[in-house]
Structure formats: structure tokens, C-alpha cells
DSSP file (Angstrom, degrees, kcal/mol; ACC not computed):
  #  RESIDUE AA STRUCTURE BP1 BP2  ACC     N-H-->O    O-->H-N    N-H-->O    O-->H-N    TCO  KAPPA ALPHA  PHI   PSI    X-CA   Y-CA   Z-CA
    1    1 A M              0   0    0      0, 0.0    53,-0.8     0, 0.0     2,-0.0   0.000 360.0 360.0 360.0 134.9  139.9  136.6   87.4
    2    2 A S        -     0   0    0     51,-0.2     2,-0.4    52,-0.1    50,-0.2  -0.252 360.0-146.0 -78.7 167.4  142.4  133.9   86.4
    3    3 A M  E     -A   51   0A   0     48,-2.2    48,-2.9    50,-0.3     2,-0.5  -0.993   5.1-145.8-138.0 126.7  142.9  132.5   82.9
    4    4 A K  E     -A   50   0A   0     -2,-0.4    75,-2.6    46,-0.2     2,-0.4  -0.806  18.3-160.6 -97.0 132.0  143.9  128.9   82.1
    5    5 A L  E     -AB  49  78A   0     44,-3.4    44,-2.0    -2,-0.5     2,-0.5  -0.872  14.3-139.0-114.9 143.2  146.2  128.4   79.1
    6    6 A F  E     -AB  48  77A   0     71,-3.3    71,-1.8    -2,-0.4     2,-0.5  -0.856  19.1-166.0 -92.6 133.1  146.9  125.3   77.0
    7    7 A V  E     +AB  47  76A   0     40,-2.7    40,-2.3    -2,-0.5     3,-0.2  -0.963  14.2 176.9-124.3 112.9  150.6  125.0   76.0
    8    8 A G  E     +AB  46  75A   0     67,-3.2    67,-2.0    -2,-0.5    38,-0.2  -0.657  49.5  40.2-115.5 169.9  151.4  122.6   73.3
    9    9 A N  S    S+     0   0    0     36,-0.5    37,-0.2    -2,-0.2    -1,-0.2   0.814  73.6 163.9  63.7  36.1  154.4  121.3   71.3
   10   10 A L        -     0   0    0     35,-2.6    -1,-0.2    -3,-0.2     2,-0.1  -0.501  45.6-101.4 -78.7 150.5  156.6  121.4   74.3
   11   11 A S    >   -     0   0    0     58,-0.2     3,-1.5    -2,-0.2    34,-0.2  -0.447  28.4-123.9 -63.6 144.4  159.9  119.5   74.4
   12   12 A F  T 3  S+     0   0    0      1,-0.3    31,-0.4    -2,-0.1    -1,-0.1   0.638 110.8  59.0 -68.8 -12.6  159.6  116.2   76.2
   13   13 A Q  T 3  S+     0   0    0     57,-0.1    -1,-0.3    29,-0.1     2,-0.1   0.527  78.4 114.4 -91.7  -7.0  162.5  117.4   78.5
   14   14 A T    <   -     0   0    0     -3,-1.5     2,-0.2     4,-0.1    31,-0.1  -0.414  55.0-149.9 -66.9 136.2  160.6  120.5   79.7
   15   15 A S     >  -     0   0    0     -2,-0.1     4,-2.1     1,-0.1     5,-0.2  -0.626  25.4-113.0-101.8 164.5  159.8  120.5   83.4
   16   16 A S  H  > S+     0   0    0     -2,-0.2     4,-2.5     1,-0.2     5,-0.2   0.880 119.3  54.9 -60.6 -38.6  156.9  122.1   85.2
   17   17 A Q  H  > S+     0   0    0      2,-0.2     4,-2.5     1,-0.2    -1,-0.2   0.920 107.8  47.8 -62.7 -44.8  159.3  124.4   86.9
   18   18 A Q  H  > S+     0   0    0      2,-0.2     4,-2.3     1,-0.2    -1,-0.2   0.896 111.4  51.3 -63.4 -39.7  160.8  125.6   83.6
   19   19 A L  H  X S+     0   0    0     -4,-2.1     4,-2.3     2,-0.2    -2,-0.2   0.920 111.2  47.4 -62.8 -44.6  157.3  126.1   82.2
   20   20 A E  H  X S+     0   0    0     -4,-2.5     4,-1.6     1,-0.2    -2,-0.2   0.914 111.8  49.9 -63.2 -43.8  156.3  128.2   85.3
   21   21 A E  H  < S+     0   0    0     -4,-2.5     4,-0.4     2,-0.2    -1,-0.2   0.886 110.8  50.4 -63.7 -39.0  159.5  130.3   85.0
   22   22 A L  H >< S+     0   0    0     -4,-2.3     3,-1.3     1,-0.2    -2,-0.2   0.949 113.3  43.6 -63.5 -49.4  158.9  130.9   81.4
   23   23 A F  H >X S+     0   0    0     -4,-2.3     3,-1.7     1,-0.3     4,-0.7   0.707  97.6  74.2 -74.2 -19.0  155.4  132.1   81.8
   24   24 A A  T 3< S+     0   0    0     -4,-1.6    -1,-0.3     1,-0.3    -2,-0.2   0.711  83.1  71.3 -64.1 -18.7  156.3  134.2   84.9
   25   25 A Q  T <4 S+     0   0    0     -3,-1.3    -1,-0.3    -4,-0.4    -2,-0.2   0.742 102.1  42.9 -66.6 -22.3  157.8  136.6   82.4
   26   26 A A  T <4 S-     0   0    0     -3,-1.7     2,-0.3     1,-0.3    -1,-0.2   0.619 130.0 -56.8 -99.0 -16.0  154.3  137.5   81.3
   27   27 A G  S  < S-     0   0    0     -4,-0.7     2,-0.4    -3,-0.1    -1,-0.3  -0.976  81.3 -29.7 162.8-172.0  152.6  137.8   84.7
   28   28 A T        -     0   0    0     -2,-0.3    24,-2.8    -3,-0.1     2,-0.5  -0.584  53.8-148.1 -77.5 127.0  151.9  135.9   87.9
   29   29 A V  E     -C   51   0A   0     -2,-0.4    22,-0.2    22,-0.2     3,-0.1  -0.831  15.8-174.6 -97.3 126.2  151.6  132.2   87.5
   30   30 A Q  E    S-     0   0A   0     20,-3.4     2,-0.3    -2,-0.5    21,-0.2   0.858  72.2 -10.3 -84.3 -39.6  149.1  130.3   89.8
   31   31 A S  E     -C   50   0A   0     19,-1.3    19,-2.8     2,-0.0     2,-0.4  -0.991  50.4-162.6-157.7 153.4  150.0  126.9   88.5
   32   32 A A  E     +C   49   0A   0     -2,-0.3     2,-0.4    17,-0.2    17,-0.2  -0.963  18.4 178.7-139.9 120.9  151.9  125.1   85.8
   33   33 A V  E     -C   48   0A   0     15,-2.9    15,-2.6    -2,-0.4     2,-0.4  -0.984  17.4-151.7-130.9 128.1  151.2  121.4   85.1
   34   34 A L  E     -C   47   0A   0     -2,-0.4     2,-0.5    13,-0.2    13,-0.3  -0.791  23.2-126.9 -92.1 140.5  152.7  119.1   82.5
   35   35 A V  E     -     0   0A   0     11,-2.5     9,-2.7    -2,-0.4    11,-0.5  -0.767  32.4-168.1 -88.0 129.2  150.5  116.2   81.3
   36   36 A T  E     -C   43   0A   0     -2,-0.5     7,-0.2     7,-0.3     2,-0.2  -0.817  28.8 -96.2-118.7 157.2  152.3  112.9   81.6
   37   37 A D     >  -     0   0    0      5,-3.0     4,-2.0    -2,-0.3     5,-0.1  -0.503  30.8-134.9 -68.5 135.0  151.6  109.4   80.3
   38   38 A R  T  4 S+     0   0    0     -2,-0.2    -1,-0.1     1,-0.2    -2,-0.0   0.857  99.7  36.1 -63.0 -37.0  149.9  107.4   83.0
   39   39 A D  T  4 S+     0   0    0      1,-0.1    -1,-0.2     3,-0.1    -2,-0.0   0.915 129.2  27.8 -85.4 -45.5  152.1  104.3   82.5
   40   40 A T  T  4 S-     0   0    0      2,-0.1    -2,-0.2     3,-0.0    -1,-0.1   0.639  88.3-137.3 -94.6 -15.2  155.5  105.7   81.7
   41   41 A R     <  +     0   0    0     -4,-2.0     2,-0.2     1,-0.2    -3,-0.1   0.623  57.4 139.0  65.3  14.1  155.2  109.0   83.6
   42   42 A R        -     0   0    0      1,-0.1    -5,-3.0    -5,-0.1    -1,-0.2  -0.593  63.0 -91.8 -86.9 152.3  156.9  110.7   80.6
   43   43 A S  E     - C   0  36A   0    -31,-0.4    -7,-0.3    -7,-0.2    -1,-0.1  -0.274  22.3-150.4 -59.5 144.3  155.8  114.1   79.4
   44   44 A R  E     -     0   0A   0     -9,-2.7    -1,-0.1     2,-0.4    -8,-0.1   0.346  49.1-103.6 -97.8   3.9  153.2  114.0   76.6
   45   45 A G  E    S+     0   0A   0    -10,-0.3   -35,-2.6     1,-0.2   -36,-0.5   0.604  91.6  72.8  88.2  12.1  154.5  117.3   75.2
   46   46 A F  E     +A    8   0A   0    -11,-0.5   -11,-2.5   -38,-0.2    -2,-0.4  -0.975  48.1 161.6-150.0 166.5  151.7  119.6   76.4
   47   47 A G  E     -AC   7  34A   0    -40,-2.3   -40,-2.7    -2,-0.3     2,-0.4  -0.914  31.0-101.9-164.4-171.5  150.5  121.2   79.6
   48   48 A F  E     -AC   6  33A   0    -15,-2.6   -15,-2.9    -2,-0.3     2,-0.4  -0.990  19.1-166.6-134.1 139.0  148.4  123.9   81.2
   49   49 A V  E     -AC   5  32A   0    -44,-2.0   -44,-3.4    -2,-0.4     2,-0.7  -0.993   9.5-153.4-124.7 130.1  149.4  127.2   82.9
   50   50 A E  E     -AC   4  31A   0    -19,-2.8   -20,-3.4    -2,-0.4   -19,-1.3  -0.916  10.5-158.2-106.3 116.9  147.0  129.2   85.0
   51   51 A M  E     -AC   3  29A   0    -48,-2.9   -48,-2.2    -2,-0.7   -22,-0.2  -0.683  20.5-128.7 -90.9 146.7  147.8  132.9   85.0
   52   52 A S  S    S+     0   0    0    -24,-2.8     2,-0.3    -2,-0.3   -23,-0.1   0.759  89.4  33.5 -71.0 -24.0  146.4  134.9   88.0
   53   53 A T  S  > S-     0   0    0    -25,-0.3     4,-1.9   -50,-0.1   -50,-0.3  -0.933  74.7-126.4-130.7 156.0  144.8  137.5   85.7
   54   54 A R  H  > S+     0   0    0    -53,-0.8     4,-2.7    -2,-0.3     5,-0.2   0.880 113.6  55.6 -63.0 -38.2  143.1  137.6   82.3
   55   55 A E  H  > S+     0   0    0      1,-0.2     4,-2.3     2,-0.2    -1,-0.2   0.909 107.1  49.3 -62.2 -42.2  145.5  140.3   81.3
   56   56 A G  H  > S+     0   0    0      2,-0.2     4,-2.2     1,-0.2    -1,-0.2   0.884 111.1  50.5 -63.7 -38.5  148.5  138.1   82.2
   57   57 A G  H  X S+     0   0    0     -4,-1.9     4,-2.1     2,-0.2    -2,-0.2   0.916 111.2  46.9 -65.1 -44.2  147.0  135.3   80.2
   58   58 A E  H  X S+     0   0    0     -4,-2.7     4,-2.3     1,-0.2    -2,-0.2   0.883 112.0  51.3 -66.2 -37.6  146.4  137.4   77.1
   59   59 A A  H  X S+     0   0    0     -4,-2.3     4,-2.5    -5,-0.2    -1,-0.2   0.899 109.1  51.3 -64.1 -40.4  150.0  138.8   77.4
   60   60 A A  H  X S+     0   0    0     -4,-2.2     4,-2.9     2,-0.2     5,-0.4   0.891 108.7  50.9 -65.1 -39.6  151.4  135.2   77.7
   61   61 A I  H  X S+     0   0    0     -4,-2.1     4,-2.1     2,-0.2    -2,-0.2   0.953 113.6  44.6 -61.6 -48.9  149.5  134.2   74.5
   62   62 A R  H  < S+     0   0    0     -4,-2.3    -2,-0.2     1,-0.2    -1,-0.2   0.901 119.6  42.5 -61.3 -40.6  150.8  137.2   72.6
   63   63 A Q  H  < S+     0   0    0     -4,-2.5    -2,-0.2    -5,-0.2    -1,-0.2   0.875 126.1  26.0 -76.3 -38.8  154.4  136.6   73.9
   64   64 A F  H >< S+     0   0    0     -4,-2.9     3,-2.0    -5,-0.2     2,-0.4   0.674  83.9 108.0-108.1 -18.5  154.7  132.9   73.7
   65   65 A N  T 3< S+     0   0    0     -4,-2.1    10,-0.2    -5,-0.4     3,-0.1  -0.473 101.2   5.1 -64.8 121.0  152.4  131.6   70.9
   66   66 A G  T 3  S+     0   0    0      8,-2.9    -1,-0.3    -2,-0.4     2,-0.1   0.311  97.3 139.7  87.6  -7.9  154.7  130.6   68.1
   67   67 A M    <   -     0   0    0     -3,-2.0     7,-2.8     6,-0.1     2,-0.5  -0.439  55.6-120.2 -70.1 139.8  157.9  131.3   70.1
   68   68 A E  E     +D   73   0B   0      5,-0.2     2,-0.4    -2,-0.1     5,-0.2  -0.720  36.8 171.3 -84.9 124.3  160.7  128.8   69.7
   69   69 A V  E >  S-D   72   0B   0      3,-3.0     3,-1.4    -2,-0.5   -58,-0.2  -0.990  71.8 -11.4-133.6 123.2  161.7  127.0   73.0
   70   70 A D  T 3  S-     0   0    0     -2,-0.4   -57,-0.1     1,-0.3    -1,-0.1   0.866 131.0 -53.0  54.1  39.4  164.1  124.1   72.9
   71   71 A G  T 3  S+     0   0    0      1,-0.2     2,-0.4   -60,-0.1    -1,-0.3   0.576 119.7 102.4  78.7   9.6  163.8  123.9   69.1
   72   72 A R  E <  S-D   69   0B   0     -3,-1.4    -3,-3.0    -5,-0.1     2,-0.7  -0.981  70.7-126.6-129.2 139.2  160.0  123.7   69.1
   73   73 A N  E     -D   68   0B   0     -2,-0.4    -5,-0.2    -5,-0.2    -6,-0.1  -0.741  33.9-131.9 -85.0 117.4  157.5  126.4   68.3
   74   74 A L        -     0   0    0     -7,-2.8    -8,-2.9    -2,-0.7     2,-0.5  -0.312   7.5-146.5 -69.7 149.1  155.0  126.6   71.2
   75   75 A T  E     +B    8   0A   0    -67,-2.0   -67,-3.2   -10,-0.2     2,-0.4  -0.984  24.6 176.3-111.4 119.8  151.2  126.6   70.7
   76   76 A V  E     +B    7   0A   0     -2,-0.5     2,-0.3   -69,-0.2   -69,-0.2  -0.986  12.5 136.6-130.5 123.5  149.6  128.8   73.4
   77   77 A N  E     -B    6   0A   0    -71,-1.8   -71,-3.3    -2,-0.4     2,-0.2  -0.958  59.5 -68.9-153.1 171.3  145.9  129.6   73.6
   78   78 A E  E     -B    5   0A   0     -2,-0.3   -73,-0.3   -73,-0.2     2,-0.1  -0.456  57.1-115.4 -66.9 132.7  143.1  129.8   76.1
   79   79 A A        -     0   0    0    -75,-2.6   -75,-0.2    -2,-0.2    -1,-0.1  -0.444  25.0-133.1 -69.7 137.7  142.2  126.3   77.4
   80   80 A R        -     0   0    0     -2,-0.1     3,-0.1     1,-0.1    -1,-0.1  -0.592  34.5 -90.2 -85.1 153.6  138.8  125.1   76.6
   81   81 A P        -     0   0    0      0, 0.0     2,-0.2     0, 0.0    -1,-0.1  -0.350  51.7 -97.2 -61.6 144.7  136.6  123.5   79.3
   82   82 A R        -     0   0    0      1,-0.1     2,-0.2    -3,-0.1     3,-0.0  -0.436  41.0-123.1 -65.7 131.1  137.1  119.8   79.6
   83   83 A E        -     0   0    0     -2,-0.2     2,-0.3     1,-0.1    -1,-0.1  -0.490  26.0-105.4 -77.6 146.1  134.4  117.9   77.7
   84   84 A E        -     0   0    0     -2,-0.2     2,-0.2     1,-0.1    -1,-0.1  -0.506  35.0-135.1 -68.0 130.5  132.3  115.4   79.6
   85   85 A R        -     0   0    0     -2,-0.3    -1,-0.1     1,-0.1    -3,-0.0  -0.630  31.0 -91.6 -87.2 150.0  133.3  111.9   78.7
   86   86 A G        -     0   0    0     -2,-0.2    -1,-0.1     1,-0.1     3,-0.0  -0.297  45.1-114.8 -60.8 140.6  130.6  109.3   77.9
   87   87 A G        -     0   0    0      1,-0.1     2,-1.0    -3,-0.1    -1,-0.1  -0.254  37.9 -87.8 -72.2 164.4  129.4  107.4   80.9
   88   88 A G        +     0   0    0      1,-0.2    -1,-0.1     2,-0.1    -2,-0.0  -0.624  50.8 167.5 -78.3 102.8  129.9  103.6   81.2
   89   89 A G        -     0   0    0     -2,-1.0     3,-0.4     3,-0.1    -1,-0.2   0.088  67.6 -81.8-105.2  23.0  127.0  102.1   79.5
   90   90 A G        -     0   0    0      1,-0.2     8,-0.5     7,-0.0     3,-0.1   0.523  69.2 -80.7  93.4   4.5  128.3   98.5   79.3
   91   91 A G  S    S+     0   0    0      1,-0.3     2,-0.2     6,-0.1    -1,-0.2   0.618  87.7 135.6  80.6  10.8  130.4   98.9   76.2
   92   92 A R        +     0   0    0     -3,-0.4    -1,-0.3     5,-0.1     5,-0.2  -0.620  24.2  93.7 -90.4 155.5  127.6   98.6   73.6
   93   93 A G  S >  S-     0   0    0     -2,-0.2     3,-1.8     3,-0.2     0, 0.0  -0.972  90.8 -17.3 160.1-147.9  127.4  101.0   70.7
   94   94 A P  T 3  S+     0   0    0      0, 0.0     3,-0.1     0, 0.0    -2,-0.1   0.738 134.9  48.8 -62.5 -21.4  128.6  101.0   67.1
   95   95 A R  T 3  S-     0   0    0      1,-0.4     2,-0.3    -4,-0.1    -3,-0.1   0.415 105.4-130.8 -97.7   2.0  131.1   98.2   67.8
   96   96 A G    <   -     0   0    0     -3,-1.8    -1,-0.4     0, 0.0     2,-0.3  -0.647  29.6-170.6  85.0-144.0  128.7   95.9   69.5
   97   97 A G        +     0   0    0     -2,-0.3    -5,-0.1    -5,-0.2    -6,-0.1  -0.949  38.5  79.4 146.2-165.2  129.8   94.5   72.8
   98   98 A G        +     0   0    0     -8,-0.5     2,-0.1    -2,-0.3    -8,-0.0  -0.229  62.6  83.6  64.5-157.5  128.6   91.9   75.3
   99   99 A G        -     0   0    0      1,-0.1     2,-0.1     3,-0.0    -1,-0.1  -0.394  65.7-148.3  65.3-133.6  129.3   88.3   74.5
  100  100 A G        +     0   0    0      1,-0.4    -1,-0.1    -2,-0.1    -3,-0.0  -0.321  47.1  19.4 137.6 140.1  132.8   87.2   75.5
  101  101 A G  S    S-     0   0    0     -2,-0.1    -1,-0.4     2,-0.0     2,-0.2  -0.218  99.4 -36.0  72.7-166.6  135.3   84.8   74.3
  102  102 A R        -     0   0    0     -3,-0.1    -3,-0.0     1,-0.1     0, 0.0  -0.567  58.5-114.8 -93.5 155.4  135.4   83.3   70.9
  103  103 A R        -     0   0    0     -2,-0.2     3,-0.1     1,-0.1    -1,-0.1  -0.588  35.1-106.0 -83.3 148.6  132.5   82.3   68.8
  104  104 A P        -     0   0    0      0, 0.0    -1,-0.1     0, 0.0     0, 0.0  -0.446  47.4 -93.0 -69.9 151.5  132.0   78.7   67.9
  105  105 A P        -     0   0    0      0, 0.0     2,-0.7     0, 0.0    -3,-0.0  -0.292  33.5-120.2 -65.3 150.1  132.8   77.8   64.3
  106  106 A R              0   0    0      1,-0.1    -3,-0.0    -3,-0.1     0, 0.0  -0.836 360.0 360.0 -91.3 112.7  130.0   77.8   61.8
  107  107 A W              0   0    0     -2,-0.7    -1,-0.1     0, 0.0     0, 0.0   0.381 360.0 360.0-110.0 360.0  129.8   74.4   60.3
């Protein structure tokens, strides 16, 4: 069974290929993905690595969590499942919503 890892505090110059090569030292890597900014396409400094076995994932956590890479101490742990985001309910809630445009002055 595979294990997905969160890898944080990466250098912004780190590539997916470098990430995969690093984690291959601990076991077989199924995928390595850097998270990038939607607008600029620049790295956001974290990513996910999927190891092919749970043992490989646990070995990678022990080996790389806290390890200095490119002057930064990595954070490596098991990735949590992605939380469901709230559905689009029209933008109402604690901030109000609806309306539109500016309000007329109160005279």
C-alpha cells in the first residue's frame, strides 16, 4: 500500500525531479509534485511525494524530516486527506453578501 507524504519548507528553486531523486534514496517513488502558484507558476515551497510502500514512506519521514536541503530544514510527514471545501452558497455568511455596488448616502 502506498503512502503520500507532505514535504514543506522547500527551497523555491527545488524542482519536482530533484524532489523525486531525493526521496528515491528512501524507497520507490510513485510521484513527486510541487505545488505552484496558479498565477505566477512559481513554487509555493511545498509539495507531495507518494512512496510505493508504507515502509518506504516511514523511512523517508525518518530520513528527511528536519534534514537541511538548500539551506532549509524540511518538514516531512504523512499527508492528511484533503478537506472538503464549502460549496458555493451564494456568498452569504458572516460577512453578508448580496447587494452589489455602493449604497446610497444616508441623508
